[in-house]
N, C-alpha and C positions, 0 to 999 in steps of 0.2 A: 936429725931429725927423730923424734920420738917414734920408735916401734915398740910394737907388742900384737901378741898373737891374736887378742880378740878382733883389734881394729882388722887386722888382716884377714881373719874369718868373716869379719861383717863385708868386707869389700869382695870377698869371693862371692860370699853368699849374694850379694848386689849385682855382681858379673853374671854367675849362673842362674840366678832368678829370672835376670831378663832373656836369658836364652829360653829359660823354662816358659816364657810368656809365647814363644812360639810354639816350641813343642817339644818332646824329649828323643832321645836316639830310638832308632825302630829295632834296634836289634841288642837284647838282653838275655843273656841265658840264666838258666835256673843254677848255675855255680859259677863262682868266680875264678879267677885264673889258677888259684891254689886248691879248688876242688871245694871250696866249703860251700853249703847250700845257701843260696838267698832266699830271704823272706818274699812269699807271695803277697801282694797287696789287691784289695779291692779298688777297681775305678770308676768311675761315673759313668754309666750306661752297661755294665754288667754286674750281678752279682758272684761272678767266678772269680777267684782270687788269681792273679797273673806276676810274673815276674818283670814283664817290661810293661811301660805305660802306654805305648802306642799299640792301638787296637783297631779293627776296621772302622770303629766309628772317629770322626774327628772330633779330637779334644784339645780345648787351650788350657793349660795348667798355670795359674798366676800363683805366685807364692808371698809369702808377708814381705819379702824384701821388694817384690814389685810394688805393693801398696804401699811401702814407705817412699819408694823412689820417685814415686808419683805425686806426693805431696800433698794427697787427698785427707781431709778429716771424717768423710762419711763414705760406706759405701756407694752409696747413690752415686758420688761424683765418680768413683772409681768406673764402677759397671758400667756410665754410661759413656764412656771413652772407647769401649771395645766396639770394632768397627762392625762386627754381626749385628751390633745393635742398631735398629733403624725405627724410622716413623717418630709415631710421639709416646710420651710416658708421663705419668705424674711425676712432679717433681718440685723442686725451688724455686722454679722458674714457671710455674703455674700458679696464679692467683685465682682467676676467676673459675669458680666451680670446683675448687682442689679439697679435696677430703685432709690434706697434710699428709699423705702416702706418698712414698717414691717406689717406682714400679720400675721393669725392665720390661721390652720387649725384643727378643732374639727375630730376627729377618723382619722386623717389622708387622709380624702377625698378631701382635697385641699380647698385653702382659697375661692376659688368662689364657694364651699357648704356649708360655713361657713358665714351665715348673721351678721354682723356687724350693731348695731343700739346705736344711741345716743337718751334717751329718747323715744325707740320706735318707732324712725322714721329713715329712713335711709338718708346717707349722701354720697355724689358722689364718693369721693376717696376710702373709708375703709381702708386708712392709719392710723395704730396705733400712729403714730407718730403725729398725730392730735388732740388726747385726752390726756390731760394734765392729772398729777395726782393729784393736788392741786383739779381740778374742780369735781371730781369724789365722789359721796357719795357711790355708791355701784354698783357692778358688778354682774350682774344675767347672769349665763352661764345653757343654756338650751342645756340638752345632746339626743334631742329628734328633731326628727323631725316636722316642725312648719309652711309647705306649707299653711294649712288652715287659718293661724291667719295673717302671713306674707307676704305671696304669693311667688314667685321664691325665689330662693336662701337659703332657711333655711331647705334643705335636711338633712346636717348634725348636724345643730343645731343652735340656738342662740347666739352671746356674745351681752348684753344689756347693754349699760353703761349709770347709771340713775345719773346725774349731781345734785350739792347741789342747794335748790332752799329755803328752810328755814334756811337761815344762817345768825346771828346776830353778830356784830363786826367786828373784823378785825384780821387776821392770816398771820404771816411772818413765812416762810421756808427756810432754805438754808442748802444745801448739798453738800459735796465733797467727792467722790471716786477716789482711786487710787490703781493700781495694787502694788504687791509687787515687780514689775521690775521696778517700778516709771514711769509709761507710763498709756497710755489710759485713762488719769485723765477726769471726769465728774463732773459738776457744775450744780445744781438746785439752782435756785431762784424763789421764788412764793409769790404771796400777794393775799390774796381772803377776799373780805368784803362785808356785805351785811346789810340789816334793813328790819324791818316789823313793820306793825302795823294792826289793824284790818281792813284795807280795803286791805291790799297787801304787798307784798314784792318784794324788788330787790337784786339783788348777782353780784360782778362782781369777775374776777377771771382773774390774769393775771399769766402766767409762762416761765420762760426760761431756756432751759437745753442746754448742750454743751457737745458734748463727742470727745475726742480728739482719736489721731493715735494708732494703734498699727500694725505693720509691722510684717511681715510672719517671717521675719529673725531675729526677736526679741525673739524668743522661739524656745528652742533646739529641740524640735519635728518637727517644721516646718521650720526649719532654711533653709534646702536645699532639694530640690524634691528628691524622694528617688526612684531607682529602684533595681530590684533583679536580681543578677548575680551570678553565681556558688553557691548557696545558701547563699548569704549574701546581706546586705542592703547596696547600692553604692549611694553616694552622685552623684546626676547626673544632669539632666536638661533637657531644651527645644533643639532641634537638630537645631532651628533657632538661630543662634550664630551670636555674632560681629563682625565674621571675615569672615562667610559666609559658607554656606552648599551645595555642587552642587553634588547631585546625590550621596550623601554618602562619598562624599571625600571632605577635606579642605586643605588650603594652610595653614601650618604649620605656627603660628604667631612669632616663634622664628627661624626655619631653613628656612622657606619660602620653604619648601618641599611639595610638594603636597602627601598628604597618606590619609588612610580612616578615617574617622568621628569616634571615640572612645568618646562615652556618657559620663564615667568617667572623662576623659579629657577634653573633649571641650564642655560638655552641659552646656547650659547657666542656671545660677541659678537665675529664676526669681522672689525667694522670697524673697530678699534684696529687691526689688524695687516694692513691692506688699502688700496691705494691709491687716492684719489679721481681725482688727476691723477698721469698717471705720468711719470717723469722721463726725457730724452732727451738726448744731445748729438750733434751735426750737425754736419761739418765738409764744407764742398763747395768747389770750385776748377771753374772754369768758363773756356773762353775759347774766342774764334772769331775768325776772319781771311779774309779775301776779297783778292784779289791778280788785277789786270785783266794777262791775259796777251796779249791784242791786243786794238785797238778793239771787238772783238766777242764775247771770250771771257774768261771769267775762271774762276778757281780759288777754291772756299771750303772751309774746315774749321772743324768744330766738334769740340768735346771737353768731356767732365763727367765728374766723380768727384765721389762722394758717399761719407761713413762715417758710418753711424748708430749709435750705442750707444744702446738702448734697454730699459728696465726694466719690469717689473711685478712686485707682490708681492702675494701671497693669502695668506690664513690658513693656518696650518699644515697639513701633509698630516693626512690622516685614515683609519683604517681603514674607508673608505667601504665595503668589500666585507661589512664583518661576520665577521672570521675567527672561526672556532669557539675559543674557551677551553674547554680540556677538563675533565671532573670531576676529573682525577688532577693539575690545576695547583693545588700547596697554597694559591695565594691565591682559587681560586674561592670566591665569596660564598656560593652556594646550593646546591653539592655537586654538579650535574649540569651535562651540557653547556651551555653558552651561546653565542649570536654576540654578539659586541661591537663596536660602532662607537664609537670613540673619538678625539679630537683629539690629535695627536702635538705637543703645545706645546714640548716640549723642543726639536724641531729648529729651531725659529726661524722656520718658514714658509716656503712656496712661492715660490722666487725666479726669476725668469722675464727672460734677458738675451739679447739678439739683437746680433751683431755684423755689421751689414748694410753689404756695399758694393756701391755702383750705379755702373756704368760705362757711358760714351756718347759714341761716335764716328761723326762724320759726314764725310765728305770727297766732294767731286763737282766739277762744272763746269757753268755756267751761261750764256747769252750770245744773241744776235740771231743770227738769218739772213734774208737778204733785205731786212734794214732793219725788218721789220714782225712777225716770229715769235721769239717769248722761248719758249726752251727750258731745262731743267735737267735732269743726270743725275747721281743720287747714289746712295751705299752708306753704310747705317746700321748700325752694330753696337753692341748694347746688351746688357748683362747684368749679374746682380745676383748675390751669393753671398750667403746668408743662414746665417751661422754661428751657432747656438742653444745656450743651456746654462740646462739647469734643474735647480735646487738644491733640496734637501729632498723629493726625489723618495723612495718605498719600495720595498722589493723584497718583496711580498706571501708569497712563499715563506719566507723568513728571520722574518716577522713570526709567521708560523703556527709556524715553527720552534722562536721564543722561548717562545711559549703553551704548547706540548707538551713535558714532561719527557722522555718519551721519544726525540721528536725532537731535542731539545737535547741530549741525551746521547750520542747517535749523532753530532752533528756536533763535531768537536774545535775548532771556530771559534766555536761557539756560548758566548756569556760566561756567561750564566745562565738560570733560569727567570725571566719576566717577569709582574708584576702589571700587568694592563691596565685593574682597575679602581680604580687609584687615580691621583690626578696627580702629576707627577715622579718618576716612577719610573722612568723610560728614562735609563739610565746613559749617560755618553761612550763606554763599549765597546758597548754596544746600539746607541747610535745609528751609531755606524762598521760595526757586523756589518751594520743593517738599511737603511740608507740609501746611495743611490746616485745620482751625478749623471747627466743625461742629455743628449746631445749631439748633436743631430741638425745634417744640415747640408742645407739645400734652395737649389738651383741654379737659375735661368733666363735663356734665352737668347732673342734677336730679333735677325733678321738683315733687312735689306729692301733690295731693289734698286729703283729708282723712278727712272722718266723721264718728263716732261712736256713739251707742247708747246702753246703757245696764240698766237691773234694772229687776225686778219682772215682772212675765207674769200675777200675778192677781191671779193664784190660788197654792194649796198647795196639796203636797204629803205627805205620812206620815212623811217622814223626813225634811219635810219643804218646804217653797216657791220655785217654781221653776224660775230659774233665766235666763237670757239669754243676748246677745250681738248680735248685728249686725252693718252692716257698708259698705261704700263704700271706692274705691280708684282709684285715675285717676294719672298715672305716666307719665313723659316723660323722655327721657334718651337722651342725644348726646353725640357725641364722633368726635374728628378732630385730626389728625396728620399733621402735617406741616413740610415737609423735609427742610432741608438746602438748599440753592439755587444750593452749589456745587454737594451735592449729587443727585439732581434732574437729572441733567447732567451726572451722573455716574463718578463724579470725585473724589469719596472719598471711598476708599476700605472698602469693607464688610460693608457698609451703604445702607439701603432702600433708593430709591429716587423717591418713588412712593407716592402721598398724596394720604390720605384716611379719609373719614367722614361717618358717617350715624347716622340714627336717629331711634328710635323705641318710641312705646305708647303702654299703657295697659290698659284696664278698669277692675276693679276686684269689686266683691261683696261678703261679707260672710256673715255666721250666725253662733251663739254658743249657747247650749242650757247646762243647768246645772240641774239634775233631781236628787233630793235628795228622793231616794227610801225609807230607812228606817233612824230612828234615837231611841237611848235610850232605845235598846233592847237586852235582852240577845242573845251574839255573834253577836250583830250589832248596837254597838254603833252609828255608821254612816256606810251607804251603799248609794254609789251615782254613776251614770253613767253620762258621759258628752259626747257631741256630737258636730262636727264643720262640715261644709262646705264651700267651696271656690270656685267660678267660675271667669276664668281667659280668656281675651279675648285680645290677642296680634296682633297687627296690620300688622307684619310680618309672623306669621304663618297662615297657612291655616286652622288649625283647634283650637278651643277653649277647656279648658281644666277645668274639674271639679275633686276636690278632696275633701277628707272626711277624719276625724280623729274620734276616739272613746275611752274614757277612762272610766276606772274603779275602783272606790277607795272604799275599805272596813274597816272599823275599827273593828275587832272583839270584840277587850277588849279595855280597856283603855291603850292608849300608842302604840298601835299598827296599823300601816298602810299597808296592802296590795293593789297593785296598779297594774298598767298595761295600756298600750295604744297601738292601733294600727293604722296607720296612710298610708295614699298614699301621694305622694309628686311629687313636677312638678317643673323645672326649666328651664327657657326659656335661651337661649345662651346669654351671656352676652354682652354689647354695645363693648367692647374691644375685645372679643371673636367671634365678626362678623368683626370688623372694625380694628384691629390693622393691621399695615403694616406687610409684609414680610420682616424679617431682619434676619442677619446670626448671627451666635454663635458658640461656640467650645466647644461641650459638650463631658464628658470625657464616653468613653467605653472601654468595656473589648474585647482587641484585640485576636481573637480566633486563629491567627497565630505564636504567638510568640514560636521560638524554635519548630516548629510542626513537625521537623523529628526526634526528640528524646522526646516529650512531651506525656502527657496523652490524647491528643485530640482523639477522634474516626476517623475511616476511613475516614468518608464524609468529615470531616473538612479537612483534612489531604490533601486528593485529591484535594479538591475546592483550598487550599493553593497554592497546587504545579501547578494547571491550571492556578493561577495567575502568574506564573513564579518568585516565591518569592525562597531566598533561604531556604535552611530547619534551620539554624540558625537566621532565620529572627526576628530583634528585634525594636521596635519602640522607637525613641526617646522622643516622648509625643504623650500619647493615647487620643487625643483629635482630636473632628471629625467636619468639618466645616458642620454646620446644619443649614436649612433655616427653622425657624419658624414662626408664624404668624394667622392673622384671616381667616376666611371664611364664607362670608354672606349667605352661603347656610346651616349653619348647623340648624338641627332641634333640639326641647327640650328634656331634658332628664326627665325619669319617676322614681318614688323610691315608695317601701314600705318597712315601718320601723314598728318595733315591740320593746316594752319593757316590762318588768315584773319585779317587785320586792318589798321589804318589807322596812319600816322604824319604828325601836323600839327605844323608849325613857324610862325611869325610874327616876324619882325623887331621885334617888341616885347619880344621875350625870352623866349615862352612856347612850349614844344614839348609834344606828349603823343601817346603810343602806347598802342593795345589790340592783343593779338593774341590769338586764341582757339587752341587747342590740343587735339588728339584723336590718341591713340595707342592702336592696339589691337595687342597682341603674342599670335600662337597657338603651340602647343608649347614654351612658355617652361619654360626651365631653371630648377630649385629644389629645394625640398623642400616636404612638407606642411605642415611646422611643427609643433613638439610641442603646441603649446595646439590647434591646428586637429585633430591626429589623436587626444588624449586627447578632447575635447570630441566629436567625430564618434564616436569610439568609445563613450564612456558615453551617449551620446543616442540609442543603436541598441538595440532588442530585443534581450536575450542575447547583447551584445557582437556583434552580427551584421554592424556596417559592415565593408567591404573595409580600413579603415584599422587595424582591428583588428590585422590581420596583421603591422603596420608593428613591433608591440608585442612584441617577443620575449622580453621579460620579464628578469629579473636574472642570467639565465645568459649571455646575450651580453655585458654588463658585468663580468662578473664576482663580482657581488655576491651576499651571501646572502638566499636567497628568504624572504620573508615566509611566516606558518606558513599561511594560508589563500588568499589571494590570488596567481596565478601571473604577475601584471603588476607586481608591486612588491616591493621588497626588504623587509628585516625593519624598516627604520624606516618603511615605509609609503609611501614614495616611488615613483611609476611608473618604472620602468627599463625599458632594453634598446629605447628607440626607435629604429628603424632610418632615419636620414634620408640616406641618399648621394643625391646629385644623379641627377636623373631629368627627363625630357620630360614634365612634370605640369602645368603652370599656364597660363591665359589670363588675360591682362591688360587691362584698357579704363581710361585715364586720360584726363579732359579737363577744361578750366578755363580761366583767361583770367590772361595776364600785362599789366600795365600800368605805364608810366612817364609821369611828369609835371615836367618843368622849368620854371623859372622864372629869368632873370637878369635884373638891373638894377642901375643907379647909386644909391647912397642915400647922401647927404651924399659925403662924402670918401672913398668907399669903395665896393667892389662886393659885391652880394647875391646870392646863389643858393640854392634851395630845388630838391631832389631828391626824388622820392617814385617808389620802384619797389616793385613787389609782383608776388607769384601768387596768385590765389584757385583752390583746387584744388575744382572741382565735382563730380568723380568719380574713385575709385579704387578699382575692384572687381577681384576676383580670382578663379579658382575654383582653389584648391590642388590638386587632383587630378581627374581624368578624373570626373565624375559627381557629383562635391562639392557643396555648396551653397555659392553666391557670396559671398565676403567684401566687403561694402562698406564701406572703410575710410576713405572721405574724412572727417575730423573724429573720428576714432578713433582709440584706442592699440590696435594690432593688430601681429601677427606680420609683420615685415618678410622675404618670402622670399627675398630676396639675403643678407641678414647674420644670419639665424636668430635673431634678437633682435626683442624689443618696439621698436616707434616710435610717435611721435606722428605721424599724416599730417593736419597743422593744415590747416582749408580756408582760412585766410587768413595769410599771411606777406608784411609790408612793411617797408622801410626809408625813413625820412625824413630829409634832412639838410640840416640849415641852416648855411650858411658866409655868413661876413664877412669881408671882408680891407680894410685899409688898407696904406700905404707898408710900412711896417715890421711889421705883425703880420697874423696871421690865427687867426679862432677860428671852430670848427665845433660843433655839437652834431647827434647822430643817435640817432634813436628807434627801436630794432628791436622788432617786434611779431610773436607769433606766436598764435594763435586756441587755444583748448583742445582738448583730444581726451576724449573717453569711452572708457571702456574696451569694448572689443568684447564682452567675455564681462560685462557689468556685472549684478551682482547687487542685489538689494534687502538683503541678509544685509552686504553690505561698507558701509565706514563712509565710503569715499570713491572714487567710481566717475567721477571726473574730474580728469584733470591740466590743471590751471588754464592759462589764457592767461596770458603773462607781456609786460610791456615792460622793454625794457633800455634804459638812457639812456648815452650816452658821450658825453664832452665835451673836447676838444682845443684847446690855444693855442699859436701859434708864433710867436716873434719872432725877426726877423734881426740880430742881433747886430752883423757885421759884412759886407763884399760877399760873402762866400764862405762864411759861418756861420748856421745857425740854430739855436736852441734851442726845442723841443719839448716840453710836459707835457700830461699828460692823464689820465683817469681814464675806465676802462670799467666798465661797469655801475655808474653811479653810486651809486644809492641802493639798492646791495646785494642785490638781489633773489635770493631764494633759488628752488632747485628744487623744484616744489611735490609734494606726498604724493600717492600714488595707492595704493589698496589691492593690486591685482594689479599689482605694479611689475617692474622689470627687476632693478634692484640699488639700493643706498644710499636704499632706499624712495621712488624716483622712476624717472624713464625717461630716464637719464644721458646716451643720445646724443642728446638732443633739448633738453637745457637746459643752461646754465651751471650749472654747479655749483662752481665755484671760490670764486665773488663778486665783490665790488670789487677793481678792480686798479689801483693808480698805476702810471703809468711816466713817463720822462724820457727823451729822446733830443738828441743832438748829431750835425749833419751837416756836415761839411767840404767844400769843392769847390776845388781848384785847376785 
């Protein structure tokens, strides 16, 4: 068998990297066995440099070997498997309403409360697509509040991507993935090169990734939108159909007879023309350099550019506002004015494309003074430009002109009067007349001036020298949204036309101290206390904020660390939360009046449904509500309190274990009440008396035709005009346990490692609005207040990874588990109120062919686990942000290093 040093070193990196994914040893001293000095390093969560990686705050460290062993081609795919990630997030499985971004939500508290950093510094977009896998040395995930160190946004925790710096040589990587269905192909090409000498180093990394489309219609569980009738699942679809739905009636496409709409017969199957996995191409180039100017001062530079071209495709536009077909239209099938909701299938679909560019530049100086103080001063500039193009958007004014003979005659550009009640009647000339592209542009910018100094204070406690860190930060942020010209004059349906822009700035100072109380005593191998404070002054807020954090670390015996932290947090409204334009979206909700005459609804709901004038057997063809979302310049900051406590134990037999309890409370939380919550609270109140009913302004807000008897509904029956602009509405309380277990040993001629890490969610409660009923979402399918979507808040999420390696090869097996979620609005009338628990199994093998070449093959989702069905679903008959929808993936990878 061929053996070589490189293969063995890579194998050991994979084994030790897997262990590092759980945690590192809690007891590392400032000198090795020979008395040589050990370098102090900075760990995420503190600016004080230390010799040990385990601190009072729970941190998970994932190495580049861990990323490689997972078989992923994007950082989105890797981050989303971390058990501490919960709730919803943007990503490849979000089609409706996606911006093309990939985000992460620690503790399920929202991506805006999870601070994403590159080398400890902010970047403007926060898009995980802008971080290439080839350039990442390690990922440090701080599962604790960190407002005192990093300022606003770090309430739930921090994900810090540490990039490669001391890299020598050149490395090429090629990876190709494909599903068992032969679609969803992924391609990764990367090159990383670097050089160093005694004065400095440089590194350059290029990466290209390409992800192909998977359609909803390409999978059996999502090939048709299901609804439930007489205790069975029935293939149906949207009530906005290619031959028009007018007040629950249709003109039969075969007989020409006007008859009642039947969802099982007439429903439009939008799955066949909607993406399940959205395609994208991403190119990135990143570089870093450091040069020693003198023995004590160095200059450093970082630069990065990412271009992402991403697409979403939804079913064809419809006349969702149900325009009037007057009696004078010669094609009118009933001879009276009717309001018609029709799917405009002749247009081919609504295509959304983003040409997104993300820029980042950092330059600065670092060094030491007086032989013991480390300092750095840097300026960080980051900007993104998101140029969007939407095709297949309709001009409602011109649709109404096409339907009215008098209006059409008065407009020389109108090609002819249109028959909206039959399919395939939109001519190319009509399409050119009534359809218009939408091309808005969104820009964001962050500038950050940052200075830090750390070292010893010059005196010692019994446990050693007292260490400190202090610094300042000045940050500027800008945001601008420029609408399309047609949208600005109201000529594109459901598109915001108001330009918005704004800017904010903040000045901050902080200080930290590390107090080593005792060391080397019985039951006190080490005892230390840490403290930090940060003062923040935002230019748009009336009051400044001061936040504190305290930590406790106790090593009673060698190998055991007991730790705890208590912190206050602060999150100022984000720039987009303040200034994002008001825009319309269609969000699913649980319809309270379905078959209310015979259903299990309470008496109040039944009375309200009857008061609306709805039939006792009322059913919707689509449970999506026209909702308006957007920014609010009057927002105030959030505040939080967090507490963690736990232990880390390691033994030289190869076993390590850690358990950490977490508890986070947020007040004055920024969010929305949620469409589901608004509708539920309103219909469960006597005579629609709940204050949340005021948020339902009806179809007039969204430009839809009104229901004949209900002021809350469109002519198709769906609730419309829900206003969900950002507001300081919510309080959040979440608590649970993180746990990690690692075992390493030699078996036969090889090395074996088992790593188990997981999160148990004991509590996830939020009050969506002042005076509202508390939502207890742990273990439920509930509204994610940040993402304004349904998500599974699983009580238990775990990853178990088994790895065995010998001289020239390594094999691994990973099992990923997430527990079930019960519909928060579960009803005995539903066929399935449970989104089932799932196990995903991944297997990988690597063979080191040559001294510098490795071949890897693997399968993700080995047993092709489908996403589970739940009656009250988000899309695709499931909860797509919480499950793997693509199915089994095969992949192969070649890695060559010189």
